[in-house]
N, C-alpha and C positions, 0 to 999 in steps of 0.2 A: 835795563828793563825794557821789555818789548812794548811798543805802542800798538794798540788795537783801534781800528776804525769802528764807527757806530754799527755798521752792518756785520762786523766780525764778532759781535758779542757772544753768540753761541760757541764760536771757536775759542774765544778768550776764556769762557767758563770751563771748557774741556781741558785746555792747556793748564789752567789754574789747578784743576784736579790732578793732572799728571804731575805737576810740580810738587803738590802736596804729598802725593803717593811716593814720589822719589825721596822726599825728605824722610818719610816713614821707613823707606827701604835702606837707610843708611846702616853701616855695620852695627849689629846688635838689634836692628829693627826687624820688621816683618818682611818676608819675601813675597812681594806682590808683583813680580815681573810680568806675569800673565795678564793681570789687570791693566798694567801700564801699556803693554803691547796692544791690548784690545782698544783702549782709549786712543792710543796713537793712530791706529787704523781708522778710528771714527773721526779723528781730526782731519786725516787725509781725505776721507770721503766728504766731509763737510766743506773743506777747502775747494775740492773739485767741483762740488755742487754750487757753491757760492760764486766762485770765480768764473764759472762757465756761463753765468747769466748776469754779469755786472751791467748795470745801467750806465749811460754816459756820465751821470753825476757821480756815481760810485767810482768810475774809472778816474774821474778828476781827483777824487779823494786819494786814490791809490797813487796817482802821479805826484801828489803833494806830500806823500807820507814822509815824516821826518827822518826815517831810517833808510830811505831810498838812497842808493849810491849817487853821489854828486860828481860833478865834472872833475874835481880834484882827485876823487877815488879812481876814476878811469885813467887819468893821467898818471897817477902813482903806480898803477898796476900794469898798464899797457905801454907806457912810454919810458924807454931807457935813456940814460944820459940826458935827462931833461934839464934844460937851462932856461929859466924864466926870463922874459923880457918885459920891461915895464915902461909906462909913460906914453903920452900921445905927442910929445915934443912940442906942445903948444900951451897946455894948462896944468895937467896933473896926471897922476896914475890913478886909475879906477879899479879897485879890487873886485868889482862885480864881474869883470872880464879878466880871466887869467889866460896867459899865452906864453909861448916860447918854442925853442928848438929842441928836438929830441929824435929818437929812433923808434919806429913802430915795426916790430919783427925784422929789424936790421935796416929798414928803409929810412933814410933821413927825411923828416917831416917838420912842418910847422903845425903847432897845436894851439887851438883856441877853445875856450869854453866859458859859459856863464855859470858862475859859482854862487850857490845859495848859502853854503856853510852848514856845519853839522851840529853846532851848539849855539847857545845864545851869543857868546863872544864873537864867534866866527861869522854868525849870521849878520850881526851888526857891522862887522868889519867889511863884509862883502855886500852890504846893503840889500840883503835878502835876494841877491841875484838880479836886482834892478839897476841896470847900468845908466850912468849919466853920459853926456856927449863925449867926454874924454875917453870913456870905455870903448865906444864905437870907433873913435878916431885912432885909438890904439889898435883895435882889430884891423882897421883899414891899413894902418902902417905895416902891420905884420903880414897881412895878405899880400901887399905890394912887395914887401921884402922877400916873401916866399917866391913870388913870380920872378924877381930878378935873379934868384939863385936856383931856380928850377926845382923847388921843393913842394911836394904835394901838401895840401892843407887838410887837416882833420879837425872838425869842430864838434863840440858836445854842448847841446842846447838844453837849458833848464832855467827858464825865467817866466815869471808871470807877465812880464812886459818891461819896457824901458821905464826908467824913473820919471814920474809925472810932475815933479816939483817945479816951482816957478823958476828957480835958478837954473835948472836943466833946460827949460824952454828958452830962457834968456841967453844961454850959451849955444843955442842952435841944435836942439835935440833932433828935430825932424831932418835937418840937413845932414847931421852926422850919420843918422841911420841910412838915409838915401845914398850917401857917398860910400858907405860900407857895402851896401847891396851892389852899387856900381862897381866897386873893387872886386867883389866876388864874381860878377858876371864877366869882368874883363881879365881876370887872372889867367895867364897862359899855362896854368898847372892844374892837375886834378884837385877837386874839392869834394870831400865826402863828409856830409853832415849827419849827425845822429841826434834825434830828439830823445833825450834820456828821461825826462820828467815832464815839465810843462813847456810848451812852445807857445808863448803868448805874444800876439800882435807883431808889429814891426820890429820889436825888440828881439824876437826870435828869428824872423825872416832875415835880419841883417847878417846872421851867422849860419843861415840854413839855405842860402841860395847856391846850392852845390850841384855838381854833376850827378851825384847819387844822394838822395835824402832817405835815410833809414830812420825807423821809429820803433821804439820798444812797444810791446803789446799793450801795456797799460799806461802808456804816456798819452798826453793830449796835445793838440796843436790847433790853434784857432785864431781868428782875427781879434778876439777880445775874450776876457775871462767870463765864465757863466754869470758871476756876480755883477760884473760891469754891464753885460748885455741885459740882465734882468732889471738893473736900476734905470737903464735907458728906455727899454721897450715896455716893461711892466710897471715901472716906477716903484718897484719894491725888490729888495735883495732876496726876499723869501722865495722869489720865482726862479732862483738859480737852477733848480733841478729841471724845470721846463726849458730854460734857456740852454742848458747843456744838451738836452735832447735835440733842440732846434739847430744848434750850431754845427752838428756833425763833426765833432772834434776828436772822435776816437780813431785809433790806427786803422781799424777795418774800414771805417767810413772814408778816410782819406786815401787809402789804397784803392778803394773802389772808384773814387773820384779822380784817380791818377794824379794826386797832389804829392804823394810820396812814392818811393820806389820799392820799399821792402819793409815788412813787419817782422820784427825780431821777437821770437817767443820768449816769455819770461818763465822763471821757475814757478812751480805751483805755489800760489799765494802771493805772487808778486816779487819783484826784484829785491825788496827790502827784507824778505825772509832768507834769501840765499844770494847775497850780493856777489860772491865769487863766481857762481854759475852764470848770473846775469852778465857780468863783465866779460866772462869768457865767450858768451854767445855774441856779444857786441863785437869783440875782437874778431871772431870768425866772419861775421857779416861785413865788417869794414875791410878785412883782407880780401874777401870775395868781390867786393865792389871796387876796390882800389886797383887790383892787379890788371884788369883789362884797360882801365883808364890810363895807366902808365905808358901803354904802347901807342897812344893816340898823338897825332901831331897837334901842337898848341893851337894853331888856327882852327883846326877841326874841332878841338875840344871846346873852344870859346863859342864857336858857331852852334854846336849841338846844345850847349848849356843855355844860350840865349833863346834858341828855338823851343827848348823844353819849357821855359817859363812863359814865353809868349803864347804857347799853345794852351796853357791852362785857362779853362773857362770858355774856350772857343766852342766846344760842344761837350755835353755831359756823357761820360762813358755809359754803356748799357749795363 
């Protein structure tokens, strides 16, 4: 069953009519192919009109769509010979961060991703993509392992932020995130990060401090969620829409501010409507970003990466 967002109600009504007509057009029923084609064209027009003018808050809803491809979907489709690696060698394994070895288009790589899950059971298992300290320590361990064996690192980011529970803070959440960012900046291998859904706070930056930061067209990336920002600045969660506007969290905003390197176009209506096309577009973008990085000397690679992040905020692009 397809999930529709609030602003997609007109589209939902049209698609409901199409489904109803298709049932009527079953063997022995009425031939209404022309009417179905007409309504399908109307749906396409409505999608183009709606998605051409999405507000930042609407983009946040698209980024969180339950049917949007998750990190595990990208890994399953793009990475061959994938061998998962678990544990932080200190406390436990955190299912919110998945990682392991595999091949991307024949190139041996280390893969990491924040995983939200696709149904109730998997969402609980992966803690809705909110990692605890052991998840970031696992990520750090795998990044350092990749550096020792000369393996490029690919990351897929989709998290509302690090887990804010008391036990996570007690186990050193902030330190774990900082150490993971440090490992990213020090890695002597190329790192290509892709924001595939939500990129929330330090929980996202920990896996997105790469040489190339790619972002899907309807993904979001910000220092805090719109709801969190609204509760702090406006003292009410209902101001989330205004907060989303102020945060400049869309891919276009971030590209203009030079905080990401590339915006990846999504299929009409968002990645959740045609996941295979979205995943293929991400694969093409990763390949394009990774190839030139493979030719760089490790010292040059690290220096460029550090300068890239140090330059952020020094001056606002025109």
